[in-house]
C-alpha positions in Angstrom: 124.6 104.4 85.9 123.3 106.5 82.9 120.9 106.0 80.1 119.8 107.9 77.0 117.1 110.4 77.4 114.9 108.9 75.1 114.9 105.1 76.1 113.2 105.4 79.3 109.5 104.1 80.1 107.9 104.4 83.4 107.6 101.0 85.0 103.7 101.4 85.7 103.0 101.6 81.9 103.7 97.9 81.6 101.2 97.1 84.4 98.7 99.3 82.7 98.9 97.5 79.3 98.7 94.1 81.0 95.6 95.0 83.3 97.7 94.5 86.3 97.5 98.0 87.4 93.9 97.9 87.7 94.2 94.5 89.7 96.7 96.3 92.1 94.1 99.0 92.6 91.4 96.3 93.7 94.1 94.5 95.8 95.0 97.8 97.4 91.5 98.7 98.6 91.0 95.3 100.2 93.8 96.2 102.6 91.8 99.3 103.9 89.3 96.8 105.5 92.0 96.2 108.4 94.9 98.5 107.1 98.4 97.4 107.3 100.0 99.7 104.7 102.5 101.2 107.0 104.7 100.2 109.9 102.0 100.7 112.4 99.8 97.9 111.0 96.9 99.7 112.9 94.1 97.3 111.5 91.5 100.2 111.1 88.7 100.3 108.8 89.6 103.0 106.3 86.7 102.7 103.7 84.8 105.8 104.1 81.6 103.9 102.7 81.5 101.3 105.5 82.4 103.5 108.7 84.2 102.1 111.8 82.2 99.8 114.0 81.9 100.8 117.7 85.3 100.1 119.5 87.3 99.6 116.2 90.7 101.2 115.9 91.0 104.6 114.5 93.5 104.9 111.8 96.7 106.0 112.9 97.2 108.3 110.1 93.9 110.0 110.7 92.8 109.3 107.1 90.1 107.3 105.4 90.2 106.2 101.6 90.4 109.8 100.3 93.8 111.6 99.8 94.0 115.2 101.3 96.3 117.3 99.1 98.0 120.5 100.6 99.5 121.8 97.6 101.2 120.8 94.2 103.4 122.2 91.6 107.0 122.5 90.3 109.6 122.2 93.2 113.2 123.2 92.7 114.4 122.7 95.9 114.8 118.9 95.8 117.7 116.8 95.1 119.7 117.8 91.9 118.6 114.4 90.0 114.9 115.2 90.7 114.7 118.9 90.2 116.9 119.1 87.0 116.0 122.2 85.1 112.2 121.5 84.9 111.5 121.1 88.5 110.2 118.0 90.3 106.4 117.7 90.0 105.4 117.5 93.9 102.3 116.7 95.4 102.3 117.3 99.0 99.7 115.1 101.0 98.3 116.2 104.3 98.4 114.0 107.4 101.1 111.5 108.0 102.0 107.8 109.4 104.5 109.4 111.7 104.4 111.9 114.5 107.8 113.7 114.4 107.9 116.3 117.0 110.4 118.2 114.9 108.3 118.2 111.6 109.0 121.3 109.5 105.7 120.8 107.6 103.6 120.0 110.8 100.8 122.3 109.5 100.3 119.6 106.7 101.5 116.4 108.5 99.9 116.8 111.8 97.1 119.6 111.5 96.0 118.1 108.2 95.7 121.4 106.2 94.6 120.6 102.7 91.8 119.6 100.5 90.1 116.2 100.0 90.4 115.2 96.4 88.9 112.5 94.1 91.2 110.3 92.2 90.0 112.0 89.0 91.2 115.5 90.5 94.6 113.7 91.7 95.0 112.3 88.2 94.5 115.8 86.7 97.2 117.1 89.1 99.6 114.5 87.8 98.9 115.5 84.2 99.1 119.1 84.8 102.6 118.7 86.3 103.7 116.7 83.2 102.4 119.5 81.0 104.3 122.0 82.9 107.6 120.3 82.1 108.3 118.6 85.4 110.8 115.7 85.2 108.8 113.3 87.4 105.7 113.0 89.8 107.0 113.4 93.3 104.5 111.9 95.8 105.4 113.5 99.2 104.3 111.6 102.4 102.3 109.0 100.2 102.3 106.0 102.5 99.0 106.6 104.0 97.3 107.3 100.8 98.5 104.6 98.6 95.2 103.5 97.6 94.0 106.9 96.2 97.3 107.4 94.5 97.1 104.0 92.6 93.4 104.8 91.6 94.5 108.2 90.4 97.6 106.7 88.5 95.3 104.3 86.7 93.4 107.0 85.3 96.4 109.4 84.5 98.4 106.7 82.9 95.6 105.8 80.6 95.3 109.6 79.6 99.0 109.9 78.8 101.0 110.1 82.0 104.5 109.1 81.3 107.0 110.5 83.8 108.7 108.6 86.6 107.0 108.0 89.8 108.8 109.0 93.0 107.7 107.6 96.3 108.9 110.3 98.6 108.3 108.7 102.1 109.3 108.9 105.8 110.6 105.3 105.3 108.0 103.6 107.7 106.4 101.6 104.9 105.2 98.1 105.4 106.2 95.3 103.1 102.5 94.8 102.3 102.5 98.2 100.8 105.7 97.7 98.8 104.4 94.5 97.4 101.5 96.5 95.9 104.0 99.1 94.4 106.5 96.5 92.8 106.4 97.5 89.3 104.4 100.8 89.9 107.2 103.1 91.5 110.3 104.0 89.5 112.2 106.0 92.1 111.9 105.2 95.8 113.0 108.1 98.1 112.7 106.9 101.7 114.0 108.7 104.7 116.3 106.7 107.0 115.7 108.9 110.2 117.1 106.8 113.0 119.2 103.7 113.6 118.1 103.6 117.5 114.6 102.2 118.3 114.3 104.0 121.5 115.2 107.7 119.8 112.6 106.9 117.0 109.9 106.1 119.8 110.8 109.2 121.5 110.9 111.8 118.6 108.4 110.2 116.0 106.2 108.1 118.3 106.6 105.0 116.4 107.7 101.4 117.5 110.5 99.4 115.5 111.4 102.0 113.3 114.8 101.0 112.4 113.5 97.4 111.7 110.6 98.4 109.7 112.8 101.3 107.9 115.7 98.7 107.1 113.3 96.0 105.8 111.6 98.6 103.6 114.7 100.0 102.1 116.0 96.5 101.3 112.9 95.7 99.5 112.8 99.2 97.5 116.4 98.5 96.3 115.4 95.1 95.3 112.6 96.5 93.2 114.4 99.4 91.5 118.3 99.0 92.1 120.7 101.8 92.4 119.8 105.4 91.1 120.0 105.6 87.4 120.4 109.1 85.8 120.0 109.9 82.0 122.4 111.8 79.8 121.3 115.1 81.6 121.7 113.8 85.1 118.1 113.4 85.5 116.9 110.4 87.8 115.0 107.8 86.0 114.9 104.7 88.4 116.3 103.5 91.4 116.8 104.2 95.3 117.8 107.7 96.7 118.2 107.9 100.4 117.5 110.8 102.6 119.0 111.2 106.0 118.7 114.4 108.1 121.5 115.0 110.7 120.2 115.8 114.1 121.8 117.3 117.1 124.2 115.1 119.1 124.2 112.4 116.5 120.5 111.3 117.4 120.0 110.2 113.8 122.7 107.6 114.2 124.4 108.4 110.9 127.4 105.9 111.1 124.9 103.0 111.7 122.7 104.3 108.8 125.5 104.6 106.4 127.1 101.2 107.4 123.6 99.5 106.8 123.4 100.9 103.2 126.9 100.3 102.3 127.2 96.7 103.6 123.5 95.6 103.5 122.2 97.5 100.4 124.8 98.9 98.0 128.0 101.0 98.4 126.4 102.9 95.3 123.5 104.1 97.2 122.8 107.7 96.2 122.1 109.4 99.6 121.3 113.1 100.6 123.1 113.6 104.0 121.0 116.5 104.8 122.2 119.7 106.9 118.9 121.7 107.1 117.7 120.6 110.6 116.2 123.5 112.5 113.8 123.5 115.5 110.1 123.4 114.5 106.7 122.3 115.9 107.3 120.8 119.4 111.1 120.5 119.3 111.7 123.2 121.9 110.3 120.8 124.4 112.8 118.0 123.3 116.4 119.2 123.8 118.7 118.7 122.1 116.3 119.2 119.3 115.9 122.7 120.5 118.8 123.9 118.4 120.1 123.7 114.8 122.8 121.4 114.1 126.4 122.8 114.0 128.8 122.7 111.1 131.0 120.3 113.1 128.1 117.9 113.4 127.5 117.9 109.8 131.1 117.5 109.1 131.2 114.5 111.4 128.2 112.9 109.8 129.7 113.1 106.4 132.8 111.7 107.5 130.8 108.6 109.0 129.2 108.4 105.6 132.4 108.3 103.7 134.0 105.9 106.1 131.3 103.5 105.6 132.0 103.1 102.0 129.3 105.5 100.5 130.4 107.9 97.7 127.2 109.2 95.9 126.1 112.2 97.8 123.9 115.0 97.0 124.3 118.6 98.4 126.7 119.7 101.2 126.4 122.2 103.8 
């Protein structure tokens, strides 16, 4: 599961040389006429130059064809294979295709704090993160802004970007979106938030989350395989799953772990996260109105190991 530090080239450079990356940009923009790029498939018109017809649906993500960036910079709080010693080059996008009542970044995801940027500006951010010595370009909540990301990547790659691309997503990505990203993304980092549809509907306000999420994770793994590290322990390619433990087992850890071990790969790298704390509207949704206990986290880890998973990130 390792590779030399100098024998890596990000997938998107092959597409750039062949002209396919430019074709992907055009194909992606076509989806914005009736958007189906996330699990909501709201079919909204998202091209700012066209405007919505009277009575047409509003984008569920509240976003047109422009990316809104909340912040960007080296991040040293990410998973060990991403942060390394130079940091993960994170770009935080405003708005989201989920509406999690406990979101710890709700000022960004639900209130939309940030600044609309052009593809050229977004490309300059990517190149600046590379110049600062980051190990990757980590796109946080990228699903709803897939199109401007591809537009920016086309510019940045032509100007010398050569870092792995991390798709850091809530895991509610459509197969149509993932088809556009095949051969573009090097590291997929999806959440697997829930195993129960009713729980997902109550706490993230979306339908069919487990089915959409599992189909997406299967496809992500098909594209990039298990997580591969270089000789320094830095991630270069593959799947890294995040699973946030919730109070009273609401995240369904045992079922998520079983799915990964039996239907994806026992070698799946997973971060079983202990940092849940009440935020945003969580006080109105008990038992989400309290942090998890050490016993709840220990139980979740036991369930993950019992399913056969063995590549874990940080512990409590």
